[in-house]
PQR file of N, CA, C, O and H, with PARSE charges and radii, in Angstrom:
ATOM      1  N   MET A   1     -14.571 -82.494  88.609 -0.4000 1.5000
ATOM      2  CA  MET A   1     -13.741 -83.274  89.224 -0.0000 2.0000
ATOM      3  C   MET A   1     -12.353 -82.094  90.384  0.5500 1.7000
ATOM      4  O   MET A   1     -11.655 -81.081  90.418 -0.5500 1.4000
ATOM      5  N   VAL A   2     -12.772 -83.218  91.040 -0.4000 1.5000
ATOM      6  CA  VAL A   2     -11.813 -82.906  92.882 -0.0000 2.0000
ATOM      7  C   VAL A   2     -10.863 -83.589  92.622  0.5500 1.7000
ATOM      8  O   VAL A   2     -10.975 -84.631  91.976 -0.5500 1.4000
ATOM      9  H   VAL A   2     -13.339 -84.041  91.013  0.4000 1.0000
ATOM     10  N   GLY A   3      -9.865 -83.190  93.022 -0.4000 1.5000
ATOM     11  CA  GLY A   3      -7.985 -84.074  93.471 -0.0000 2.0000
ATOM     12  C   GLY A   3      -7.904 -84.897  92.280  0.5500 1.7000
ATOM     13  O   GLY A   3      -8.884 -85.061  91.554 -0.5500 1.4000
ATOM     14  H   GLY A   3      -9.774 -82.344  93.547  0.4000 1.0000
ATOM     15  N   ARG A   4      -7.000 -85.317  92.099 -0.4000 1.5000
ATOM     16  CA  ARG A   4      -5.965 -86.479  91.547 -0.0000 2.0000
ATOM     17  C   ARG A   4      -5.181 -87.244  92.089  0.5500 1.7000
ATOM     18  O   ARG A   4      -4.425 -86.894  92.995 -0.5500 1.4000
ATOM     19  H   ARG A   4      -6.203 -85.184  92.689  0.4000 1.0000
ATOM     20  N   THR A   5      -5.266 -88.794  91.453 -0.4000 1.5000
ATOM     21  CA  THR A   5      -4.502 -90.015  92.265 -0.0000 2.0000
ATOM     22  C   THR A   5      -3.418 -90.178  90.977  0.5500 1.7000
ATOM     23  O   THR A   5      -3.273 -89.660  89.869 -0.5500 1.4000
ATOM     24  H   THR A   5      -5.880 -89.079  90.717  0.4000 1.0000
ATOM     25  N   ASP A   6      -2.746 -91.209  91.789 -0.4000 1.5000
ATOM     26  CA  ASP A   6      -1.575 -91.099  91.173 -0.0000 2.0000
ATOM     27  C   ASP A   6      -1.747 -92.186  89.636  0.5500 1.7000
ATOM     28  O   ASP A   6      -2.791 -92.837  89.593 -0.5500 1.4000
ATOM     29  H   ASP A   6      -2.863 -91.629  92.689  0.4000 1.0000
ATOM     30  N   ARG A   7      -1.205 -92.278  88.988 -0.4000 1.5000
ATOM     31  CA  ARG A   7      -1.535 -93.479  87.920 -0.0000 2.0000
ATOM     32  C   ARG A   7      -2.194 -94.233  87.902  0.5500 1.7000
ATOM     33  O   ARG A   7      -2.994 -94.231  86.966 -0.5500 1.4000
ATOM     34  H   ARG A   7      -0.357 -91.749  89.023  0.4000 1.0000
ATOM     35  N   ILE A   8      -2.271 -95.377  88.954 -0.4000 1.5000
ATOM     36  CA  ILE A   8      -2.890 -96.298  89.433 -0.0000 2.0000
ATOM     37  C   ILE A   8      -4.211 -96.133  90.473  0.5500 1.7000
ATOM     38  O   ILE A   8      -4.910 -97.097  90.784 -0.5500 1.4000
ATOM     39  H   ILE A   8      -1.621 -95.378  89.714  0.4000 1.0000
ATOM     40  N   ALA A   9      -4.370 -95.178  90.811 -0.4000 1.5000
ATOM     41  CA  ALA A   9      -5.275 -94.832  91.670 -0.0000 2.0000
ATOM     42  C   ALA A   9      -5.108 -95.132  93.125  0.5500 1.7000
ATOM     43  O   ALA A   9      -6.063 -95.004  93.892 -0.5500 1.4000
ATOM     44  H   ALA A   9      -3.802 -94.395  90.558  0.4000 1.0000
ATOM     45  N   GLY A  10      -3.903 -95.536  93.544 -0.4000 1.5000
ATOM     46  CA  GLY A  10      -3.082 -96.023  94.589 -0.0000 2.0000
ATOM     47  C   GLY A  10      -3.390 -95.118  95.780  0.5500 1.7000
ATOM     48  O   GLY A  10      -3.942 -95.270  96.870 -0.5500 1.4000
ATOM     49  H   GLY A  10      -3.128 -95.640  92.921  0.4000 1.0000
ATOM     50  N   ASP A  11      -2.846 -94.178  95.167 -0.4000 1.5000
ATOM     51  CA  ASP A  11      -2.615 -92.779  96.807 -0.0000 2.0000
ATOM     52  C   ASP A  11      -3.048 -91.523  95.640  0.5500 1.7000
ATOM     53  O   ASP A  11      -3.002 -91.376  94.418 -0.5500 1.4000
ATOM     54  H   ASP A  11      -2.398 -94.054  94.281  0.4000 1.0000
ATOM     55  N   VAL A  12      -3.533 -90.661  96.976 -0.4000 1.5000
ATOM     56  CA  VAL A  12      -3.869 -89.436  96.838 -0.0000 2.0000
ATOM     57  C   VAL A  12      -3.179 -88.380  96.372  0.5500 1.7000
ATOM     58  O   VAL A  12      -2.450 -87.982  97.281 -0.5500 1.4000
ATOM     59  H   VAL A  12      -3.571 -90.780  97.968  0.4000 1.0000
ATOM     60  N   ALA A  13      -3.018 -87.550  95.127 -0.4000 1.5000
ATOM     61  CA  ALA A  13      -1.565 -86.725  94.413 -0.0000 2.0000
ATOM     62  C   ALA A  13      -2.143 -85.253  94.682  0.5500 1.7000
ATOM     63  O   ALA A  13      -1.367 -84.325  94.911 -0.5500 1.4000
ATOM     64  H   ALA A  13      -3.610 -87.873  94.389  0.4000 1.0000
ATOM     65  N   GLU A  14      -3.545 -85.068  94.647 -0.4000 1.5000
ATOM     66  CA  GLU A  14      -4.056 -83.732  95.285 -0.0000 2.0000
ATOM     67  C   GLU A  14      -5.474 -83.290  95.573  0.5500 1.7000
ATOM     68  O   GLU A  14      -6.553 -83.677  95.123 -0.5500 1.4000
ATOM     69  H   GLU A  14      -4.176 -85.821  94.461  0.4000 1.0000
ATOM     70  N   THR A  15      -5.141 -82.344  96.478 -0.4000 1.5000
ATOM     71  CA  THR A  15      -6.790 -82.465  97.039 -0.0000 2.0000
ATOM     72  C   THR A  15      -7.457 -83.701  97.966  0.5500 1.7000
ATOM     73  O   THR A  15      -8.584 -84.183  97.855 -0.5500 1.4000
ATOM     74  H   THR A  15      -4.264 -82.030  96.844  0.4000 1.0000
ATOM     75  N   PRO A  16      -6.550 -84.003  98.778 -0.5600 1.5000
ATOM     76  CA  PRO A  16      -7.035 -85.039  99.572  0.2800 2.0000
ATOM     77  C   PRO A  16      -8.451 -84.184 100.944  0.5500 1.7000
ATOM     78  O   PRO A  16      -8.424 -83.182 101.659 -0.5500 1.4000
ATOM     79  N   PHE A  17      -9.414 -85.215 100.704 -0.4000 1.5000
ATOM     80  CA  PHE A  17     -10.283 -85.268 101.785 -0.0000 2.0000
ATOM     81  C   PHE A  17     -10.916 -86.110 102.111  0.5500 1.7000
ATOM     82  O   PHE A  17     -11.168 -86.996 101.295 -0.5500 1.4000
ATOM     83  H   PHE A  17      -9.436 -86.029 100.123  0.4000 1.0000
ATOM     84  N   SER A  18     -11.433 -86.175 103.442 -0.4000 1.5000
ATOM     85  CA  SER A  18     -11.919 -87.652 103.909 -0.0000 2.0000
ATOM     86  C   SER A  18     -13.206 -87.499 104.071  0.5500 1.7000
ATOM     87  O   SER A  18     -13.587 -86.332 103.977 -0.5500 1.4000
ATOM     88  H   SER A  18     -11.228 -85.455 104.105  0.4000 1.0000
ATOM     89  N   PRO A  19     -14.367 -88.651 104.382 -0.5600 1.5000
ATOM     90  CA  PRO A  19     -15.797 -88.636 104.694  0.2800 2.0000
ATOM     91  C   PRO A  19     -16.017 -87.776 105.204  0.5500 1.7000
ATOM     92  O   PRO A  19     -16.560 -86.834 104.628 -0.5500 1.4000
ATOM     93  N   LYS A  20     -15.697 -87.740 106.465 -0.4000 1.5000
ATOM     94  CA  LYS A  20     -15.853 -86.578 107.603 -0.0000 2.0000
ATOM     95  C   LYS A  20     -16.070 -85.298 106.945  0.5500 1.7000
ATOM     96  O   LYS A  20     -16.893 -84.482 107.360 -0.5500 1.4000
ATOM     97  H   LYS A  20     -15.257 -88.506 106.933  0.4000 1.0000
ATOM     98  N   ASP A  21     -15.013 -85.037 105.473 -0.4000 1.5000
ATOM     99  CA  ASP A  21     -15.210 -83.695 105.238 -0.0000 2.0000
ATOM    100  C   ASP A  21     -16.902 -83.865 104.135  0.5500 1.7000
ATOM    101  O   ASP A  21     -17.702 -82.938 104.013 -0.5500 1.4000
ATOM    102  H   ASP A  21     -14.344 -85.700 105.136  0.4000 1.0000
ATOM    103  N   VAL A  22     -17.044 -85.062 103.573 -0.4000 1.5000
ATOM    104  CA  VAL A  22     -18.110 -84.858 103.089 -0.0000 2.0000
ATOM    105  C   VAL A  22     -19.661 -85.008 103.968  0.5500 1.7000
ATOM    106  O   VAL A  22     -20.756 -85.030 103.406 -0.5500 1.4000
ATOM    107  H   VAL A  22     -16.394 -85.815 103.672  0.4000 1.0000
ATOM    108  N   VAL A  23     -19.478 -85.086 105.219 -0.4000 1.5000
ATOM    109  CA  VAL A  23     -20.693 -85.230 105.859 -0.0000 2.0000
ATOM    110  C   VAL A  23     -20.645 -83.889 106.612  0.5500 1.7000
ATOM    111  O   VAL A  23     -21.725 -83.635 107.144 -0.5500 1.4000
ATOM    112  H   VAL A  23     -18.589 -85.068 105.676  0.4000 1.0000
ATOM    113  N   ALA A  24     -19.585 -82.857 106.825 -0.4000 1.5000
ATOM    114  CA  ALA A  24     -19.758 -81.619 107.301 -0.0000 2.0000
ATOM    115  C   ALA A  24     -19.843 -80.528 106.508  0.5500 1.7000
ATOM    116  O   ALA A  24     -19.915 -79.353 106.867 -0.5500 1.4000
ATOM    117  H   ALA A  24     -18.707 -83.064 106.392  0.4000 1.0000
ATOM    118  N   THR A  25     -19.827 -81.166 104.931 -0.4000 1.5000
ATOM    119  CA  THR A  25     -20.096 -80.298 104.241 -0.0000 2.0000
ATOM    120  C   THR A  25     -21.977 -80.521 103.188  0.5500 1.7000
ATOM    121  O   THR A  25     -22.406 -79.778 102.306 -0.5500 1.4000
ATOM    122  H   THR A  25     -19.769 -82.121 104.639  0.4000 1.0000
ATOM    123  N   LEU A  26     -22.599 -81.699 103.735 -0.4000 1.5000
ATOM    124  CA  LEU A  26     -23.522 -82.173 103.809 -0.0000 2.0000
ATOM    125  C   LEU A  26     -24.214 -81.152 104.607  0.5500 1.7000
ATOM    126  O   LEU A  26     -25.124 -80.470 104.136 -0.5500 1.4000
ATOM    127  H   LEU A  26     -22.250 -82.302 104.452  0.4000 1.0000
ATOM    128  N   PHE A  27     -23.616 -80.997 106.299 -0.4000 1.5000
ATOM    129  CA  PHE A  27     -24.796 -80.634 107.134 -0.0000 2.0000
ATOM    130  C   PHE A  27     -24.463 -78.896 107.164  0.5500 1.7000
ATOM    131  O   PHE A  27     -24.931 -78.115 107.992 -0.5500 1.4000
ATOM    132  H   PHE A  27     -22.877 -81.551 106.682  0.4000 1.0000
ATOM    133  N   HIS A  28     -23.868 -78.671 106.443 -0.4000 1.5000
ATOM    134  CA  HIS A  28     -23.847 -77.291 105.668 -0.0000 2.0000
ATOM    135  C   HIS A  28     -24.392 -76.859 104.331  0.5500 1.7000
ATOM    136  O   HIS A  28     -24.375 -75.676 103.990 -0.5500 1.4000
ATOM    137  H   HIS A  28     -23.487 -79.306 105.771  0.4000 1.0000
ATOM    138  N   LEU A  29     -24.760 -77.592 103.756 -0.4000 1.5000
ATOM    139  CA  LEU A  29     -25.728 -77.271 102.691 -0.0000 2.0000
ATOM    140  C   LEU A  29     -27.353 -77.787 103.421  0.5500 1.7000
ATOM    141  O   LEU A  29     -28.299 -77.031 103.200 -0.5500 1.4000
ATOM    142  H   LEU A  29     -24.775 -78.553 104.033  0.4000 1.0000
ATOM    143  N   LEU A  30     -27.589 -78.949 104.192 -0.4000 1.5000
ATOM    144  CA  LEU A  30     -28.603 -78.778 104.920 -0.0000 2.0000
ATOM    145  C   LEU A  30     -29.070 -77.286 105.789  0.5500 1.7000
ATOM    146  O   LEU A  30     -30.225 -76.922 106.008 -0.5500 1.4000
ATOM    147  H   LEU A  30     -26.821 -79.564 104.371  0.4000 1.0000
ATOM    148  N   GLY A  31     -27.888 -76.632 106.160 -0.4000 1.5000
ATOM    149  CA  GLY A  31     -28.008 -75.419 106.719 -0.0000 2.0000
ATOM    150  C   GLY A  31     -28.243 -75.841 108.313  0.5500 1.7000
ATOM    151  O   GLY A  31     -28.936 -75.273 109.157 -0.5500 1.4000
ATOM    152  H   GLY A  31     -26.950 -76.928 105.982  0.4000 1.0000
ATOM    153  N   ILE A  32     -27.498 -76.926 108.417 -0.4000 1.5000
ATOM    154  CA  ILE A  32     -26.697 -76.869 110.119 -0.0000 2.0000
ATOM    155  C   ILE A  32     -25.024 -76.890 110.357  0.5500 1.7000
ATOM    156  O   ILE A  32     -24.018 -77.171 109.707 -0.5500 1.4000
ATOM    157  H   ILE A  32     -26.934 -77.387 107.732  0.4000 1.0000
ATOM    158  N   ASP A  33     -25.297 -76.518 111.409 -0.4000 1.5000
ATOM    159  CA  ASP A  33     -23.736 -76.082 111.523 -0.0000 2.0000
ATOM    160  C   ASP A  33     -23.163 -77.362 111.967  0.5500 1.7000
ATOM    161  O   ASP A  33     -23.466 -77.903 113.030 -0.5500 1.4000
ATOM    162  H   ASP A  33     -26.115 -76.289 111.937  0.4000 1.0000
ATOM    163  N   PRO A  34     -22.219 -77.881 111.007 -0.5600 1.5000
ATOM    164  CA  PRO A  34     -21.300 -79.105 111.601  0.2800 2.0000
ATOM    165  C   PRO A  34     -20.525 -79.240 112.562  0.5500 1.7000
ATOM    166  O   PRO A  34     -20.216 -80.373 112.933 -0.5500 1.4000
ATOM    167  N   GLN A  35     -20.149 -78.380 113.037 -0.4000 1.5000
ATOM    168  CA  GLN A  35     -19.805 -77.933 114.450 -0.0000 2.0000
ATOM    169  C   GLN A  35     -20.502 -78.231 115.833  0.5500 1.7000
ATOM    170  O   GLN A  35     -19.943 -78.364 116.921 -0.5500 1.4000
ATOM    171  H   GLN A  35     -20.400 -77.460 112.736  0.4000 1.0000
ATOM    172  N   ALA A  36     -21.975 -78.314 115.520 -0.4000 1.5000
ATOM    173  CA  ALA A  36     -22.878 -78.052 116.505 -0.0000 2.0000
ATOM    174  C   ALA A  36     -22.575 -79.212 117.476  0.5500 1.7000
ATOM    175  O   ALA A  36     -21.650 -79.942 117.120 -0.5500 1.4000
ATOM    176  H   ALA A  36     -22.430 -78.207 114.636  0.4000 1.0000
ATOM    177  N   GLU A  37     -23.096 -79.469 118.470 -0.4000 1.5000
ATOM    178  CA  GLU A  37     -22.494 -80.748 119.165 -0.0000 2.0000
ATOM    179  C   GLU A  37     -23.846 -81.701 119.869  0.5500 1.7000
ATOM    180  O   GLU A  37     -24.888 -81.452 120.477 -0.5500 1.4000
ATOM    181  H   GLU A  37     -23.847 -78.875 118.760  0.4000 1.0000
ATOM    182  N   ILE A  38     -23.165 -82.829 119.408 -0.4000 1.5000
ATOM    183  CA  ILE A  38     -24.471 -83.851 120.503 -0.0000 2.0000
ATOM    184  C   ILE A  38     -23.485 -84.209 121.611  0.5500 1.7000
ATOM    185  O   ILE A  38     -22.259 -84.157 121.515 -0.5500 1.4000
ATOM    186  H   ILE A  38     -22.318 -83.031 118.915  0.4000 1.0000
ATOM    187  N   HIS A  39     -24.296 -84.632 122.830 -0.4000 1.5000
ATOM    188  CA  HIS A  39     -24.181 -85.482 123.982 -0.0000 2.0000
ATOM    189  C   HIS A  39     -23.823 -87.028 123.952  0.5500 1.7000
ATOM    190  O   HIS A  39     -24.186 -87.576 122.912 -0.5500 1.4000
ATOM    191  H   HIS A  39     -25.292 -84.674 122.908  0.4000 1.0000
ATOM    192  N   ASP A  40     -23.262 -87.748 124.765 -0.4000 1.5000
ATOM    193  CA  ASP A  40     -23.049 -89.161 124.794 -0.0000 2.0000
ATOM    194  C   ASP A  40     -23.773 -89.391 126.157  0.5500 1.7000
ATOM    195  O   ASP A  40     -24.130 -88.476 126.899 -0.5500 1.4000
ATOM    196  H   ASP A  40     -22.967 -87.302 125.611  0.4000 1.0000
ATOM    197  N   ARG A  41     -23.946 -90.725 126.399 -0.4000 1.5000
ATOM    198  CA  ARG A  41     -24.456 -90.562 127.845 -0.0000 2.0000
ATOM    199  C   ARG A  41     -23.871 -90.522 129.146  0.5500 1.7000
ATOM    200  O   ARG A  41     -24.355 -90.768 130.250 -0.5500 1.4000
ATOM    201  H   ARG A  41     -23.655 -91.468 125.796  0.4000 1.0000
ATOM    202  N   LEU A  42     -22.455 -90.077 128.706 -0.4000 1.5000
ATOM    203  CA  LEU A  42     -21.808 -89.346 129.949 -0.0000 2.0000
ATOM    204  C   LEU A  42     -21.873 -88.325 129.725  0.5500 1.7000
ATOM    205  O   LEU A  42     -21.083 -87.827 130.528 -0.5500 1.4000
ATOM    206  H   LEU A  42     -22.061 -89.878 127.809  0.4000 1.0000
ATOM    207  N   GLY A  43     -22.367 -87.386 129.035 -0.4000 1.5000
ATOM    208  CA  GLY A  43     -22.748 -86.103 128.697 -0.0000 2.0000
ATOM    209  C   GLY A  43     -21.456 -85.520 127.849  0.5500 1.7000
ATOM    210  O   GLY A  43     -21.436 -84.319 127.578 -0.5500 1.4000
ATOM    211  H   GLY A  43     -23.008 -87.791 128.383  0.4000 1.0000
ATOM    212  N   ARG A  44     -20.628 -86.185 127.530 -0.4000 1.5000
ATOM    213  CA  ARG A  44     -19.332 -85.763 126.680 -0.0000 2.0000
ATOM    214  C   ARG A  44     -19.945 -85.327 125.282  0.5500 1.7000
ATOM    215  O   ARG A  44     -20.696 -86.028 124.604 -0.5500 1.4000
ATOM    216  H   ARG A  44     -20.645 -87.161 127.750  0.4000 1.0000
ATOM    217  N   PRO A  45     -19.563 -84.230 125.009 -0.5600 1.5000
ATOM    218  CA  PRO A  45     -19.765 -83.258 123.714  0.2800 2.0000
ATOM    219  C   PRO A  45     -19.308 -83.723 122.164  0.5500 1.7000
ATOM    220  O   PRO A  45     -18.163 -83.349 121.910 -0.5500 1.4000
ATOM    221  N   TYR A  46     -19.807 -84.284 121.336 -0.4000 1.5000
ATOM    222  CA  TYR A  46     -18.958 -84.615 119.744 -0.0000 2.0000
ATOM    223  C   TYR A  46     -19.991 -83.531 119.069  0.5500 1.7000
ATOM    224  O   TYR A  46     -21.153 -83.190 119.287 -0.5500 1.4000
ATOM    225  H   TYR A  46     -20.737 -84.587 121.542  0.4000 1.0000
ATOM    226  N   PRO A  47     -18.783 -83.104 117.971 -0.5600 1.5000
ATOM    227  CA  PRO A  47     -19.555 -82.122 117.162  0.2800 2.0000
ATOM    228  C   PRO A  47     -20.117 -83.438 116.062  0.5500 1.7000
ATOM    229  O   PRO A  47     -19.591 -84.541 115.916 -0.5500 1.4000
ATOM    230  N   ILE A  48     -21.301 -82.912 115.406 -0.4000 1.5000
ATOM    231  CA  ILE A  48     -21.568 -83.608 114.456 -0.0000 2.0000
ATOM    232  C   ILE A  48     -21.349 -83.982 113.065  0.5500 1.7000
ATOM    233  O   ILE A  48     -21.762 -85.002 112.513 -0.5500 1.4000
ATOM    234  H   ILE A  48     -21.728 -82.016 115.524  0.4000 1.0000
ATOM    235  N   GLY A  49     -20.610 -82.987 112.530 -0.4000 1.5000
ATOM    236  CA  GLY A  49     -19.507 -83.337 111.579 -0.0000 2.0000
ATOM    237  C   GLY A  49     -18.134 -83.754 111.594  0.5500 1.7000
ATOM    238  O   GLY A  49     -17.424 -83.657 110.593 -0.5500 1.4000
ATOM    239  H   GLY A  49     -20.274 -82.159 112.978  0.4000 1.0000
ATOM    240  N   GLY A  50     -17.670 -84.289 112.865 -0.4000 1.5000
ATOM    241  CA  GLY A  50     -16.364 -85.176 113.367 -0.0000 2.0000
ATOM    242  C   GLY A  50     -15.802 -83.791 113.108  0.5500 1.7000
ATOM    243  O   GLY A  50     -16.279 -82.656 113.094 -0.5500 1.4000
ATOM    244  H   GLY A  50     -18.247 -84.367 113.678  0.4000 1.0000
ATOM    245  N   ASN A  51     -14.691 -84.284 112.924 -0.4000 1.5000
ATOM    246  CA  ASN A  51     -13.754 -82.844 112.693 -0.0000 2.0000
ATOM    247  C   ASN A  51     -13.208 -82.584 110.992  0.5500 1.7000
ATOM    248  O   ASN A  51     -12.139 -82.198 110.520 -0.5500 1.4000
ATOM    249  H   ASN A  51     -14.303 -85.206 112.936  0.4000 1.0000
ATOM    250  N   GLY A  52     -14.411 -82.973 110.431 -0.4000 1.5000
ATOM    251  CA  GLY A  52     -14.515 -82.825 108.734 -0.0000 2.0000
ATOM    252  C   GLY A  52     -14.842 -81.255 108.977  0.5500 1.7000
ATOM    253  O   GLY A  52     -15.379 -80.725 109.949 -0.5500 1.4000
ATOM    254  H   GLY A  52     -15.279 -83.287 110.813  0.4000 1.0000
ATOM    255  N   ARG A  53     -14.428 -80.782 107.983 -0.4000 1.5000
ATOM    256  CA  ARG A  53     -14.123 -79.478 107.327 -0.0000 2.0000
ATOM    257  C   ARG A  53     -15.227 -79.283 105.762  0.5500 1.7000
ATOM    258  O   ARG A  53     -15.239 -80.044 104.795 -0.5500 1.4000
ATOM    259  H   ARG A  53     -13.991 -81.214 107.194  0.4000 1.0000
ATOM    260  N   VAL A  54     -15.797 -78.425 105.900 -0.4000 1.5000
ATOM    261  CA  VAL A  54     -16.767 -77.649 104.673 -0.0000 2.0000
ATOM    262  C   VAL A  54     -15.712 -77.359 103.549  0.5500 1.7000
ATOM    263  O   VAL A  54     -15.001 -76.354 103.543 -0.5500 1.4000
ATOM    264  H   VAL A  54     -15.787 -77.807 106.686  0.4000 1.0000
ATOM    265  N   ARG A  55     -15.688 -78.359 102.585 -0.4000 1.5000
ATOM    266  CA  ARG A  55     -14.598 -78.236 101.484 -0.0000 2.0000
ATOM    267  C   ARG A  55     -15.420 -77.963 100.081  0.5500 1.7000
ATOM    268  O   ARG A  55     -15.799 -78.903  99.383 -0.5500 1.4000
ATOM    269  H   ARG A  55     -16.265 -79.175 102.590  0.4000 1.0000
ATOM    270  N   SER A  56     -15.685 -76.432  99.697 -0.4000 1.5000
ATOM    271  CA  SER A  56     -16.283 -75.467  98.915 -0.0000 2.0000
ATOM    272  C   SER A  56     -15.994 -76.136  97.408  0.5500 1.7000
ATOM    273  O   SER A  56     -16.742 -75.880  96.465 -0.5500 1.4000
ATOM    274  H   SER A  56     -15.377 -75.668 100.264  0.4000 1.0000
ATOM    275  N   GLU A  57     -14.955 -76.928  97.288 -0.4000 1.5000
ATOM    276  CA  GLU A  57     -14.744 -77.212  96.097 -0.0000 2.0000
ATOM    277  C   GLU A  57     -15.115 -78.613  95.554  0.5500 1.7000
ATOM    278  O   GLU A  57     -14.726 -79.230  94.562 -0.5500 1.4000
ATOM    279  H   GLU A  57     -14.347 -77.136  98.055  0.4000 1.0000
ATOM    280  N   LEU A  58     -16.216 -78.983  96.777 -0.4000 1.5000
ATOM    281  CA  LEU A  58     -17.174 -80.244  96.414 -0.0000 2.0000
ATOM    282  C   LEU A  58     -18.663 -79.679  96.427  0.5500 1.7000
ATOM    283  O   LEU A  58     -19.714 -80.313  96.518 -0.5500 1.4000
ATOM    284  H   LEU A  58     -16.532 -78.482  97.583  0.4000 1.0000
ATOM    285  N   LEU A  59     -18.439 -78.184  96.302 -0.4000 1.5000
ATOM    286  CA  LEU A  59     -20.058 -77.214  95.980 -0.0000 2.0000
ATOM    287  C   LEU A  59     -20.254 -76.916  94.542  0.5500 1.7000
ATOM    288  O   LEU A  59     -21.426 -76.922  94.166 -0.5500 1.4000
ATOM    289  H   LEU A  59     -17.585 -77.669  96.229  0.4000 1.0000
ATOM    290  N   ALA A  60     -19.300 -76.646  93.627 -0.4000 1.5000
ATOM    291  CA  ALA A  60     -18.641 -76.315  92.660 -0.0000 2.0000
ATOM    292  C   ALA A  60     -19.339 -76.948  91.472  0.5500 1.7000
ATOM    293  O   ALA A  60     -18.894 -76.786  90.336 -0.5500 1.4000
ATOM    294  H   ALA A  60     -18.348 -76.642  93.933  0.4000 1.0000
TER
END
């Protein structure tokens, strides 16, 4: 179990993480660098994992 919420599960009380963290962690597990970039039609770079980060607590 990761994190904790308040009594009514309305707010995160401990160890918040975002869906982008989950995506970055999944890319990491697949052997893909979450900071690897793709480019849009105008050539602007975007990291495939967004601004998420690999969360080791999800790997336990």
